[in-house]
N, C-alpha and C positions, 0 to 999 in steps of 0.2 A: 384379610380377616373380616373386613366390613362386608364384603360380598357374601361370605359364608354366613354371617349373622343375618344378613338380609334374606338369603335363601332359606335359612331355617325358620325365620319369621313367616315367610310366605307359605312354606310347607305346613307349619303349625296352624296358620289361619285357614288353609285349605282343609286340613283334617278336621278342625273345629266346625267349619261350615258343613262338610259332608256328614259328620257325626250328628250334627244338629238336624239336618234334613231327615236322616234315618229315624232319629228319636221322635221328631214331629210326626212323621208318617205313621209310626207305631202308635203314637198318642191318638191321632185322628182315627185310626182303625179301631182302637179300643173304645173310644168315645162313641163312635158310630154303632159298634156292636152292643154296647151297654144301653144306648138309647133305643135301639131296635128291640132288645129283649124286654124293655120296660114299656114299650108302646109309645115312645116319645120321638120327637122329631129333632135330629141333630142339626142345628141352624148354621148356616153359612159354610158348612163343611170345613171348618177351620178351628184352630186353637191358637192362642197367643201366649207366649212365655211371660210369666209374671215374676218368677224367681229362678235363680241359677246359682248353684254353689257346688263345691267339690266335697264329696263324702265317700266314705269307705263302704263297700258292699259286705255281704256276709263272709266272703273269703278274705277280706282285708284289702281288696284292690280298690284304688282310687277311681271313682267314676264321677261323672257330672250328674247332679241331682237337679232335675228341671220340674218346675211346677207350671202347668199350663192351665189357663182359664178358657172356658168355652161357654156357649149358650145353647139351650134347648127349649123346646116348647111342648106342652102337653095338649094344647088345643089348636095350635097353628096361629093363634091371635096374640100370643104373649111370649115373653122371653124370661127364662129362669137361668141363673148362673150355675155353673158346674166347674169342677176342677179335677185335674188328674196329675198324679205325682209319678214321675219316671226316674229311675236310677239307672243310668246308662240307657239301655233300650228295654228295660224291664219295668212293667207297671207295678208300682207299690200300692197305690190307692186311687180310687176314683170316687168322687163325691158329687151327688146330685141333690139339689135343694128342692125336694118334692113337696109342693104345697106349703112352703115356708118352713118345713122341717128339714134339718140336715140329715140326709140319708147317705151313708158312705159305705164302701166296702174296701177292706184292706186285702190286698192280694199277695201278702208276704209268703 
C-alpha cells in the first residue's frame, strides 16, 4: 500500500510540474504579445508565480488559478511591474502599470 501511495504522489507531482510549465509558457506568450502591441519591451522573457490557488472555472471545473508577476520597460532604461492572471491555461486578466497608472484588461 505504501508503494502505491508513493507512486500516486510522484504522478501527482509530475502532473503539477507539467501543468505549471504549460501555464507559464502561455503566460509568457500572452505577456510578450501584450507588450508588443503596446510598444513595450517584455523584460527578462520571464514571469514569476506570486499566488496559486484552486478555483472553479465557468463550467464549475476545479482549476489552478495562478497570478504571475513580470516586468516591462517603455524606454529600455526602466522597469515597470505587470501581472497576469491565469485560470488553468486561460488568461483571465493582464495588468500593465503604464506611467504609474494601473491599466488592465480583463479577458473573460
